[in-house]
SELO-921574 format. One line per field, with one value per atom (N, C-alpha, C): x negated, y, z negated; chain; atom name; residue in one letter. Coordinates in steps of 0.001 Angstrom, whole numbers, plus 500000, padded with zeros to 6 digits. Each point is the difference from the previous one (the first is absolute). Layout:
xx <- X/...
yy <- Y/...
zz <- Z/...
ch <- A/...
at <- CA/...
aa <- A/...
This chain:
xx <- 759453/501049/500533/499958/500702/501430/500993/501325/500199/501236/500251/501434/499538/501041/501191/501100/501329/500232/500801/500070/501620/500644/501388/500206/500824/500850/500701/499990/500258/501486/500962/501061/500398/498906/499766/499538/498887/499453/501117/500807/501235/500990/500270/501016/499795/498320/499526/499949/499456/499996/501210/501082/501375/500343/499662/500021/499633/499011/498868/500883/500328/500559/501598/500249/501671/499475/498945/499796/499639/499283/499629/500964/501126/501083/500794/500067/500609/499347/498840/499239/500811/500548/500769/501276/500874/501042/499514/499173/499619/499519/499206/499626/500925/501371/501168/500571/499905/500691/499351/498768/499148/500326/500073/500458/501119/501294/501305/499836/499439/499901/499581/498598/499431/500958/501281/500824/500862/499894/500690/499865/498822/499148/499213/499775/499073/499533/498740/499851/499327/499887/499684/501137/501424/500824/500900/499453/500307/499917/501006/499834/500123/500573/499814/498715/499277/498749/499099/500069/498927/499959/501562/500113/499628/499983/499874/498133/499366/498617/499633/500816/499340/500032/501547/499888/499033/499365/499200/498654/499684/498759/499943/500837/500409/499664/500612/500454/498474/498984/498846/499233/499914/499371/500128/501309/500504/499104/500154/499354/498578/499345/498497/499525/500766/499619/500286/501204/500201/498661/499680/499153/498413/499797/498732/499910/501263/499893/500093/500619/499875/499167/498911/499066/499057/499543/499114/500102/501263/500221/499439/500030/499727/501555/500094/501141/499940/500439/499928/501215/499518/501010/500718
yy <- 567234/498761/500270/498581/499654/499855/500411/499982/498344/499435/498845/500233/499406/500118/499326/500391/499211/498956/498952/498827/500075/499990/499988/498809/499459/499257/501121/499400/501221/500578/499188/500506/500768/499665/500937/501357/499841/501412/500742/499576/500684/500442/499521/500431/500976/499965/501267/501079/499876/500812/500893/499183/500632/500738/499423/500662/501372/500183/501069/501308/499422/500519/500801/499242/500218/501084/499839/501305/500946/500142/501380/500534/499199/500605/500823/499633/500735/501450/500024/501279/501181/499747/501396/500374/498674/500268/500519/499724/500439/501581/500286/501312/501115/499135/500816/500238/498688/500545/501269/499667/500956/501661/500016/501315/500765/498884/500062/500463/499313/500301/501404/500055/501765/501101/499366/501244/500256/499261/499974/501023/500441/500873/499676/500629/499774/498545/499597/498710/499233/501073/499580/498837/500490/499135/499634/499439/499375/498741/498945/498671/499354/500737/499262/500340/501036/499733/499377/500211/498836/498718/499491/498633/499665/500962/499547/500096/501075/500069/498878/499169/498676/499054/499890/499150/500036/501171/500312/499354/500372/499168/498493/499499/498812/498946/501201/499305/499906/500861/500328/499157/499586/499070/498350/499847/498658/499814/501327/499776/500079/500724/499802/498474/499705/498526/499095/499933/499433/500232/501158/500530/499084/500222/499584/498012/499471/498396/500022/500883/499509/500456/500612/500589/498951/499066/499159/498706/499186/498754/498905/498826/498818/498984/500031/499424/498071/499334/498556/499302/499224/498866/498940
zz <- 405177/499845/501483/500836/501028/499513/501017/499995/500473/499284/500638/500808/501565/501076/499470/500311/499660/500976/499680/500828/500267/501260/500084/501282/499815/500980/500980/501499/500912/499863/499246/499850/498786/498651/499263/500158/500824/500613/501165/500497/500739/499180/498971/499195/499005/499884/499270/500548/501615/500662/500414/499814/500396/498484/499062/498648/499985/500734/499777/501103/501039/500849/499460/499647/499026/498901/499191/498897/500684/501297/500617/500367/500550/500803/498543/498722/499094/499890/500329/499540/500717/501056/500494/498890/499929/498924/498456/499593/498652/500509/500855/500366/499770/500639/500359/498623/499161/498520/499435/499982/499347/500372/501371/500362/499638/500025/499572/498399/499500/498416/499772/500557/500152/499866/501216/500015/498976/499158/499052/498988/499893/499361/499206/498241/498783/500276/500346/500035/498734/498899/498572/499584/500317/499491/500876/501168/501296/499877/499492/499987/501378/500933/501177/500588/499778/500852/499116/498915/499120/500298/500202/500651/500937/501286/501306/499795/499455/499932/499432/498978/499108/501323/500661/501135/500790/500708/500708/499691/498446/499652/499813/499805/500178/501430/500547/501420/500487/499968/500576/499420/498490/499522/500715/500256/500820/501081/500886/501336/499857/498889/500045/499981/498710/499850/501146/500663/500992/501447/499644/501304/499597/498730/499524/500435/499595/500154/501167/501012/501377/500875/499405/500914/500679/499184/500709/499345/500343/499510/500521/499998/500246/500106/501737/499978/500109/499195/500057/500506/500681/500597/499266
ch <- A/A/A/A/A/A/A/A/A/A/A/A/A/A/A/A/A/A/A/A/A/A/A/A/A/A/A/A/A/A/A/A/A/A/A/A/A/A/A/A/A/A/A/A/A/A/A/A/A/A/A/A/A/A/A/A/A/A/A/A/A/A/A/A/A/A/A/A/A/A/A/A/A/A/A/A/A/A/A/A/A/A/A/A/A/A/A/A/A/A/A/A/A/A/A/A/A/A/A/A/A/A/A/A/A/A/A/A/A/A/A/A/A/A/A/A/A/A/A/A/A/A/A/A/A/A/A/A/A/A/A/A/A/A/A/A/A/A/A/A/A/A/A/A/A/A/A/A/A/A/A/A/A/A/A/A/A/A/A/A/A/A/A/A/A/A/A/A/A/A/A/A/A/A/A/A/A/A/A/A/A/A/A/A/A/A/A/A/A/A/A/A/A/A/A/A/A/A/A/A/A/A/A/A/A/A/A/A/A/A/A/A/A/A/A/A/A/A/A/A/A/A/A/A/A/A/A/A/A/A/A
at <- N/CA/C/N/CA/C/N/CA/C/N/CA/C/N/CA/C/N/CA/C/N/CA/C/N/CA/C/N/CA/C/N/CA/C/N/CA/C/N/CA/C/N/CA/C/N/CA/C/N/CA/C/N/CA/C/N/CA/C/N/CA/C/N/CA/C/N/CA/C/N/CA/C/N/CA/C/N/CA/C/N/CA/C/N/CA/C/N/CA/C/N/CA/C/N/CA/C/N/CA/C/N/CA/C/N/CA/C/N/CA/C/N/CA/C/N/CA/C/N/CA/C/N/CA/C/N/CA/C/N/CA/C/N/CA/C/N/CA/C/N/CA/C/N/CA/C/N/CA/C/N/CA/C/N/CA/C/N/CA/C/N/CA/C/N/CA/C/N/CA/C/N/CA/C/N/CA/C/N/CA/C/N/CA/C/N/CA/C/N/CA/C/N/CA/C/N/CA/C/N/CA/C/N/CA/C/N/CA/C/N/CA/C/N/CA/C/N/CA/C/N/CA/C/N/CA/C/N/CA/C/N/CA/C/N/CA/C/N/CA/C/N/CA/C/N/CA/C/N/CA/C/N/CA/C/N/CA/C/N/CA/C/N/CA/C/N/CA/C
aa <- M/M/M/A/A/A/S/S/S/I/I/I/Q/Q/Q/P/P/P/R/R/R/F/F/F/T/T/T/R/R/R/E/E/E/T/T/T/Y/Y/Y/E/E/E/R/R/R/Q/Q/Q/Q/Q/Q/A/A/A/Q/Q/Q/L/L/L/E/E/E/E/E/E/L/L/L/K/K/K/S/S/S/R/R/R/R/R/R/V/V/V/E/E/E/I/I/I/I/I/I/K/K/K/D/D/D/I/I/I/A/A/A/E/E/E/A/A/A/R/R/R/E/E/E/Q/Q/Q/G/G/G/D/D/D/L/L/L/R/R/R/E/E/E/N/N/N/H/H/H/A/A/A/Y/Y/Y/H/H/H/H/H/H/A/A/A/K/K/K/D/D/D/M/M/M/Q/Q/Q/G/G/G/M/M/M/L/L/L/E/E/E/A/A/A/Q/Q/Q/I/I/I/G/G/G/E/E/E/L/L/L/E/E/E/R/R/R/R/R/R/L/L/L/A/A/A/D/D/D/P/P/P/I/I/I/I/I/I/I/I/I/E/E/E
């Protein structure tokens, strides 16, 4: 089954590219949060750790979705 190429105006494409870069820049922050939470000890009941890992999962899902949409778009004028 062939995938459908997304269609964007130049403005929408550039806005989504900027959003992708913003999300990617948050990776460092979340990695830091995870490291700090790990230092607190037992991970089984460490809510800060689990929250940071959940945030990381959601962030990576958003990044993946934007990367797929922006991989081969058609720019309409």
